[in-house]
C-alpha positions in Angstrom: -47.9 -1.7 -2.7 -50.5 -3.6 -4.8 -47.8 -5.3 -6.8 -45.9 -6.2 -3.7 -48.6 -7.9 -2.2 -49.0 -9.8 -5.5 -45.3 -11.0 -5.7 -45.0 -12.0 -2.0 -48.5 -14.3 -2.2 -47.0 -16.2 -5.4 -43.2 -16.4 -4.2 -43.8 -16.7 -0.4 -41.9 -15.3 2.3 -39.0 -16.9 4.3 -39.7 -17.1 8.0 -38.3 -18.4 11.1 -39.5 -21.7 12.5 -41.2 -20.1 14.9 -43.6 -18.5 13.0 -46.0 -21.1 11.7 -49.3 -21.0 9.4 -52.3 -22.6 8.2 -51.4 -26.3 6.5 -54.7 -27.6 6.0 -58.3 -26.8 4.9 -60.9 -26.9 2.2 -59.8 -23.7 0.4 -56.8 -23.4 -2.1 -54.5 -21.2 0.4 -51.6 -22.2 2.3 -49.6 -19.7 4.5 -50.1 -17.4 7.4 -52.0 -14.1 7.9 -49.4 -10.7 7.9 -50.2 -6.9 7.8 -48.6 -5.4 5.1 -49.2 -1.7 4.6 -52.3 -1.8 6.7 -53.8 -4.4 4.5 -54.5 -8.3 5.8 -52.5 -10.6 3.6 -52.2 -14.2 3.7 -48.3 -15.4 2.6 -47.1 -18.9 2.0 -44.5 -19.7 4.3 -44.3 -23.6 4.4 -44.4 -24.9 0.8 -41.2 -26.2 -0.8 -41.2 -23.5 -3.2 -41.0 -20.7 -0.6 -37.3 -21.5 0.0 -36.4 -19.7 -3.3 -38.3 -16.8 -2.7 -36.6 -13.6 -2.6 -38.0 -12.5 0.4 -37.4 -12.9 4.0 -38.4 -11.4 7.4 -36.0 -9.6 9.7 -36.8 -8.9 13.2 -36.0 -5.8 15.3 -36.8 -5.2 18.7 -39.8 -3.3 17.8 -41.0 -4.8 14.4 -40.7 -7.2 11.1 -39.1 -5.8 8.3 -40.0 -7.6 4.6 -36.6 -7.8 2.6 -36.4 -8.8 -1.0 -33.0 -10.1 -1.7 -31.7 -8.8 1.5 -32.9 -5.2 1.4 -35.9 -3.9 3.4 -39.2 -3.0 1.0 -41.5 -2.5 3.9 -42.8 -2.8 7.4 -44.7 -6.3 8.1 -46.9 -7.3 11.1 -47.4 -10.4 11.7 -50.9 -11.3 13.1 -50.9 -12.8 16.3 -52.3 -16.0 17.2 -56.0 -15.1 18.4 -56.5 -15.1 22.2 -59.6 -17.5 21.9 -57.3 -20.2 20.7 -56.3 -20.9 24.4 -59.8 -21.7 25.0 -61.7 -25.0 25.1 -65.3 -26.6 25.4 -66.8 -28.4 28.6 -66.0 -31.6 27.1 -62.3 -30.7 26.3 -62.5 -29.4 22.5 -60.0 -26.7 21.5 -61.6 -23.6 20.1 -59.3 -23.4 17.2 -60.4 -27.0 16.1 -63.9 -25.7 15.6 -63.2 -22.3 13.8 -60.0 -20.1 13.0 -59.0 -16.7 12.5 -58.3 -15.7 8.9 -56.9 -12.6 7.8 -57.2 -9.9 10.6 -60.8 -10.3 11.8 -62.6 -13.0 9.9 -63.6 -16.3 11.5 -63.9 -19.3 9.5 -64.9 -22.8 9.7 -65.7 -26.3 7.8 -68.7 -26.9 9.4 -69.1 -30.4 7.7 -65.4 -31.7 7.8 -66.3 -35.0 5.4 -67.3 -34.7 1.8 -69.2 -37.0 -0.3 -67.1 -36.5 -3.0 -64.1 -37.6 -1.2 -66.1 -40.9 -0.8 -66.6 -41.2 -4.4 -63.0 -40.3 -5.3 -64.1 -37.1 -7.0 -62.6 -34.7 -4.5 -61.3 -31.4 -5.7 -57.9 -31.6 -6.4 -56.8 -28.2 -4.5 -58.7 -29.2 -1.4 -57.4 -31.0 1.8 -60.3 -31.1 4.2 -60.4 -34.5 5.3 -56.7 -34.4 5.5 -57.3 -31.9 8.2 -59.5 -34.1 10.1 -57.2 -37.0 9.5 -54.4 -35.1 11.0 -56.6 -34.5 14.2 -56.6 -30.3 13.3 -60.3 -30.2 13.3 -63.4 -32.2 14.3 -65.7 -33.8 11.7 -69.2 -32.0 12.6 -69.1 -28.9 14.5 -72.4 -27.9 16.3 -74.7 -24.9 16.5 -73.7 -24.3 19.9 -69.9 -25.0 19.8 -70.2 -22.4 16.3 -72.0 -19.8 18.3 -70.0 -20.2 21.6 -66.5 -19.9 19.7 -68.0 -16.8 17.5 -68.7 -15.1 20.8 -65.2 -15.6 22.2 -63.5 -14.3 19.2 -65.9 -11.6 18.7 -65.3 -10.6 22.2 -61.6 -11.6 22.6 -60.0 -10.9 19.5 -62.2 -8.4 17.6 -63.9 -10.5 14.8 -66.2 -8.9 13.0 -67.7 -11.5 10.2 -67.6 -15.2 9.6 -67.5 -17.7 6.9 -69.5 -21.1 7.2 -68.1 -23.5 4.3 -68.7 -27.3 4.4 -68.2 -30.5 2.7 -70.8 -31.8 0.4 -73.6 -33.6 2.4 -74.5 -37.3 1.4 -76.6 -36.9 -0.6 -75.8 -33.3 -2.2 -77.6 -30.3 -0.8 -78.2 -31.8 2.5 -75.7 -29.9 4.1 -77.5 -26.5 3.6 -80.4 -27.2 6.2 -77.6 -27.9 8.7 -75.9 -24.7 7.6 -78.7 -22.7 8.2 -79.3 -24.1 11.4 -75.8 -23.2 12.3 -76.2 -19.4 11.1 -79.2 -19.0 13.2 -77.4 -20.2 16.5 -74.4 -17.8 15.5 -76.9 -15.0 14.9 -78.1 -15.7 18.5 -75.2 -16.0 20.2 -72.7 -13.7 18.6 -74.8 -11.5 16.0 -72.1 -11.2 13.6 -72.3 -10.8 9.6 -72.0 -14.4 8.1 -70.9 -15.8 4.9 -72.2 -19.5 3.7 -70.4 -20.8 1.1 -72.4 -24.1 -0.7 -72.5 -25.7 -4.4 -75.3 -25.0 -5.8 -78.1 -27.7 -5.0 -80.3 -29.3 -7.3 -83.1 -27.6 -5.7 -82.3 -23.8 -5.6 -85.3 -22.9 -3.0 -83.0 -24.7 -0.7 -81.0 -21.0 -0.7 -83.9 -19.5 0.5 -83.2 -20.9 3.7 -80.1 -19.4 4.3 -81.5 -16.3 3.6 -84.2 -16.9 6.0 -81.5 -18.0 8.6 -80.4 -14.2 8.6 -77.3 -15.2 6.4 -75.8 -11.8 4.9 -73.3 -13.0 1.9 -73.1 -16.4 0.0 -70.5 -17.7 -1.9 -71.0 -20.4 -4.5 -67.9 -20.8 -6.6 -67.2 -22.8 -9.4 -63.2 -22.5 -9.1 -62.4 -22.2 -13.2 -64.2 -21.1 -16.3 -62.1 -23.5 -18.5 -64.3 -26.3 -19.0 -61.5 -28.8 -19.6 -59.8 -27.9 -16.4 -62.2 -28.3 -14.2 -63.4 -31.4 -15.3 -59.8 -32.9 -14.1 -59.2 -30.6 -10.8 -63.0 -30.3 -9.6 -64.8 -33.3 -11.6 -68.3 -32.8 -9.3 -68.2 -28.9 -10.2 -67.9 -29.8 -13.6 -71.2 -32.2 -13.8 -73.0 -29.4 -12.1 -72.6 -27.7 -15.2 -72.0 -23.7 -16.0 -75.8 -23.3 -17.0 -77.1 -24.3 -13.3 -74.4 -22.2 -11.6 -75.7 -19.6 -13.4 -79.2 -19.8 -12.3 -78.1 -20.2 -9.2 -76.2 -17.1 -9.0 -79.1 -14.9 -10.7 -81.4 -16.6 -7.5 -78.6 -15.6 -4.8 -78.4 -11.8 -6.4 -82.0 -11.7 -6.1 -81.8 -12.9 -2.5 -78.8 -11.4 -1.2 -78.2 -8.2 -3.2 -75.4 -7.1 -5.7 -72.0 -7.6 -4.1 -73.2 -10.1 -1.3 -72.6 -13.3 -4.0 -69.2 -14.1 -4.7 -67.3 -17.1 -6.4 -63.9 -18.3 -6.3 -61.5 -18.3 -9.4 -58.1 -20.0 -9.1 -55.2 -19.0 -11.3 -52.8 -21.7 -11.5 -54.8 -24.9 -12.4 -53.4 -25.1 -15.8 -56.4 -22.6 -17.5 -56.0 -19.7 -19.9 -56.0 -15.7 -18.8 -58.4 -15.1 -21.1 -60.9 -17.7 -19.2 -60.6 -16.2 -15.6 -61.1 -12.7 -17.8 -64.0 -14.1 -19.1 -65.5 -15.6 -16.2 -65.0 -12.8 -14.3 -67.2 -10.3 -16.5 -69.7 -13.0 -16.7 -69.9 -12.6 -12.8 -69.7 -9.2 -12.7 -72.5 -8.5 -15.1 -74.9 -10.6 -13.1 -73.6 -8.9 -9.6 -71.7 -11.5 -8.6 -68.0 -10.7 -7.2 -65.1 -12.8 -8.8 -62.7 -13.3 -5.9 -59.7 -14.0 -8.2 -57.2 -16.0 -6.2 -53.3 -17.6 -6.6 -53.4 -21.2 -6.3 -51.5 -22.2 -2.9 -51.2 -25.7 -2.3 -52.0 -27.3 0.5 -50.4 -30.3 2.1 -52.6 -33.4 1.7 -54.3 -32.1 -1.8 -53.8 -33.7 -5.0 -52.2 -30.4 -5.9 -49.7 -30.1 -3.0 -46.3 -30.2 -5.4 -47.9 -27.6 -7.5 -46.5 -24.0 -7.2 -48.5 -20.9 -7.6 -48.7 -18.8 -10.9 -45.8 -16.1 -11.4 -46.4 -12.6 -10.3 -46.6 -11.1 -13.7 -48.9 -13.5 -14.7 -51.3 -12.5 -11.4 -50.4 -8.5 -12.2 -51.9 -8.9 -15.2 -55.0 -10.6 -14.2 -55.5 -8.2 -11.4 -55.3 -5.3 -13.9 -57.6 -6.9 -16.2 -60.5 -8.0 -13.3 -60.0 -4.8 -11.5 -61.4 -2.7 -15.0 -64.0 -5.3 -15.1 -65.0 -4.1 -11.8 -64.9 -0.8 -12.6 -67.2 -0.9 -15.4 -69.9 -3.0 -13.6 -70.3 -1.2 -10.5 -68.8 -4.6 -8.3 -66.4 -3.9 -5.1 -65.5 -5.2 -1.9 -66.3 -2.1 0.1 -70.2 -3.1 0.1 -69.2 -6.8 1.2 -70.8 -7.4 4.3 -69.3 -11.0 5.2 -66.7 -13.4 3.9 -63.6 -14.3 1.8 -64.1 -11.5 -0.5 -64.5 -9.2 2.6 -61.5 -10.4 4.1 -59.7 -10.3 1.2 -56.5 -11.9 2.9 -55.9 -14.5 0.2 -56.0 -12.4 -3.2 -54.6 -9.0 -4.0 -57.4 -8.0 -6.2 -59.3 -5.5 -4.0 -55.9 -3.5 -4.0 -56.1 -3.1 -7.8 -59.7 -1.8 -7.5 -60.8 1.5 -8.6 -63.6 3.8 -8.3 -66.8 2.9 -10.5 -67.1 4.5 -13.7 -69.6 7.2 -13.9 -71.9 5.5 -16.3 -72.4 1.6 -16.1 -74.3 -0.9 -18.2 -75.1 -4.5 -17.1 -78.1 -6.8 -17.3 -81.0 -6.2 -15.2 -80.0 -8.0 -11.6 -83.6 -7.8 -10.0 -87.2 -7.0 -10.5 -86.7 -3.3 -9.5 -84.1 -3.0 -12.4 -86.6 -4.7 -14.8 -89.5 -3.0 -14.0 -87.5 0.6 -14.4 -86.4 -0.8 -17.7 -90.2 -1.4 -18.7 -91.1 2.2 -17.4 -88.5 3.8 -19.4 -90.0 2.2 -22.7 -93.3 2.9 -21.8 -92.3 6.6 -21.7 -90.2 6.4 -25.0 -92.3 4.2 -27.4 -96.0 4.7 -26.0 -96.1 8.1 -24.8 -93.4 10.1 -26.3 -93.4 8.3 -30.1 -96.8 6.9 -30.2 -95.3 3.4 -31.5 -97.4 1.7 -29.5 -101.4 2.2 -28.1 -100.5 1.1 -24.0 -97.5 -0.9 -23.9 -94.9 -2.3 -25.8 -94.3 -5.4 -23.9 -94.4 -8.4 -26.2 -94.3 -12.2 -26.3 -90.2 -11.6 -26.9 -90.0 -9.8 -23.2 -90.8 -13.4 -21.6 -87.2 -14.7 -22.0 -85.3 -11.6 -23.6 -82.3 -10.3 -21.3 -82.9 -6.7 -20.4 -80.1 -4.7 -19.9 -79.7 -1.2 -18.3 -77.2 2.0 -18.4 -77.0 3.3 -14.8 -75.4 6.7 -13.5 -75.4 7.2 -9.8 -77.4 4.1 -8.9 -80.5 5.0 -10.9 -81.3 3.5 -14.4 -81.5 6.0 -17.2 -81.6 3.9 -20.0 -82.1 0.2 -21.5 -82.2 -2.4 -24.4 -83.1 -5.8 -24.9 -81.6 -8.8 -26.6 -83.1 -12.0 -27.3 -82.1 -15.3 -29.6 -83.9 -15.9 -32.8 -86.0 -19.2 -32.7 -83.8 -20.1 -35.5 -80.7 -20.8 -32.9 -78.4 -19.5 -30.5 -76.1 -18.2 -33.5 -78.7 -15.3 -34.3 -79.8 -12.6 -31.7 -82.0 -9.6 -32.2 -81.5 -6.4 -30.4 -84.3 -3.5 -30.0 -86.1 -1.4 -27.3 -83.1 1.0 -26.8 -84.5 3.8 -24.9 -82.9 6.5 -22.8 -84.4 8.7 -20.3 -85.2 12.5 -21.8 -82.6 14.1 -19.5 -79.9 11.8 -20.1 -80.1 11.7 -24.1 -76.7 13.8 -24.0 -74.7 11.1 -22.3 -72.9 8.3 -23.7 -75.7 5.9 -22.5 -77.2 4.8 -26.3 -73.6 3.9 -27.2 -72.6 2.1 -24.1 -75.8 0.2 -24.2 -75.3 -1.0 -28.0 -72.0 -2.0 -27.2 -72.8 -3.8 -23.9 -75.7 -5.4 -26.1 -72.9 -6.7 -28.6 -70.8 -8.1 -25.7 -73.5 -10.1 -24.0 -75.0 -11.6 -27.3 -71.1 -12.5 -28.0 -71.3 -14.1 -24.9 -73.9 -16.0 -25.7 -72.6 -17.7 -28.7 -74.2 -15.3 -31.1 -72.5 -14.9 -34.6 -75.1 -12.5 -36.1 -76.8 -9.7 -34.3 -79.2 -7.7 -35.9 -81.7 -5.0 -35.1 -84.7 -2.7 -36.6 -83.1 0.8 -36.6 -85.6 3.9 -37.0 -84.8 5.6 -40.2 -83.6 8.7 -38.1 -81.3 6.6 -36.2 -79.5 4.9 -38.9 -76.5 7.2 -38.5 -75.9 6.8 -34.6 -75.7 2.7 -35.8 -73.1 3.2 -39.0 -71.1 5.3 -36.3 -70.9 1.9 -33.9 -69.8 -0.1 -36.9 -73.4 -1.6 -37.9 -74.0 -2.1 -41.2 -77.3 -1.8 -43.5 -79.0 -5.3 -44.9 -81.5 -4.9 -47.3 -83.8 -2.0 -48.0 -85.5 0.5 -45.8 -89.2 -1.0 -44.9 -92.1 -0.3 -42.5 -91.7 -1.7 -39.3 -94.3 -0.8 -36.5 -95.6 1.5 -39.3 -92.3 3.6 -39.4 -89.3 3.4 -41.5 -87.1 1.1 -40.2 -83.6 -0.3 -41.3 -82.3 -3.9 -40.7 -78.7 -3.6 -39.7 -76.5 -6.2 -38.4 -73.4 -5.6 -35.8 -69.7 -5.5 -36.4 -69.0 -8.3 -33.5 -65.5 -8.2 -34.0 -65.4 -4.7 -32.7 -66.6 -6.2 -29.0 -63.6 -5.2 -26.7 -61.8 -8.4 -25.1 -62.0 -8.7 -21.5 -57.9 -9.0 -21.1 
């Protein structure tokens, strides 16, 4: 079924004229919501490329059938127009101009329909947010009271369970965040449903705290593409922010909202390489961020309106690769409280997900995991081995990346990595420590391999470590090579060894 979802999202479905769908907005997805084998799926129906799709609908008295080349492949349900669309405010504004139903139970709105980047001709090429406004499909600014009113109606009349607040970028950028927090408070008071807010990372990352304080459960910070050249062409304002600042924003957001509660759109079909999507998805998942990979579905009024989505086989390969990454990092949609990734209708990724591995390794994502790593290190290097008198923490821990191995949610091992002062080409590993009861597992080798992957992603070319003499065979088995003779280090014989980074497993 996951392959069928992938195919219809890339090729679309030819439908009768009485079935209409979303034709504008801020996101990269035109289409209509259907239920396919119990899964909500947004499928293109109006774009020009749909006319050559092999998929059509056949209506009987009781249900619809999805046909491929004229042959039935599945029953399918059309998500009906929600009841709250029939309501209007006291001043005559239709509820559907304030917020829309996405998927089967997600309420979504662009709170501020104008974006400063449109004014300065730096708009995102896949976005049609101001086109929707010019066509009268929405209003320029939704008030907190309006949003609370519509959210309550959608919850009570149509069973909506969560809500997405997105927005055009304010003038100056970041000014929209305080207003989004104000809107979230009103929705919480009036409807009390989980909320995701979607923002660009502000210059002052402290503004993100305002959203958490307002009761927001989840946050989307969307980079859209990890191909720097493509991003500069299709979303110049996002490219200007830079990956480094995005990474700082994701890390802070994970600290505030938690693992799985932060997500980023990655759009396939902008001209990027498949490798860049897998590379970026692994980076996000390691931080605890859900990489919401979606195929481009061009929206009328956007600069990419005449483009076509990536082919199904391309998306199948991508989804398989990203699902494997999620499995190894303990990231999944089932724990997401609100937002596009919880809805899932614009991507087939969730249908490719598998149960997480029994042993996972990743960068420490919060202070608790860092504290657990330091505690394990103290148990091993101070109390067990006596290499240090009171603590093994040193000046390198200020900027080192602590990696952890986890089993059933508990930290069982750790290793640290940091760059040499001579530059990012050279990195050093150390403090590999595993809890006593878990040394029969593969945690040690898994952490070493994870360390190799992480430094490679940081641009490392030479990765070395001082290895205790008794552990030399273990590292030789992982492809490491001795460099120079055995010498005393911390009063004990150690061998300097170098990793073979060509052994690092590719993301795709």
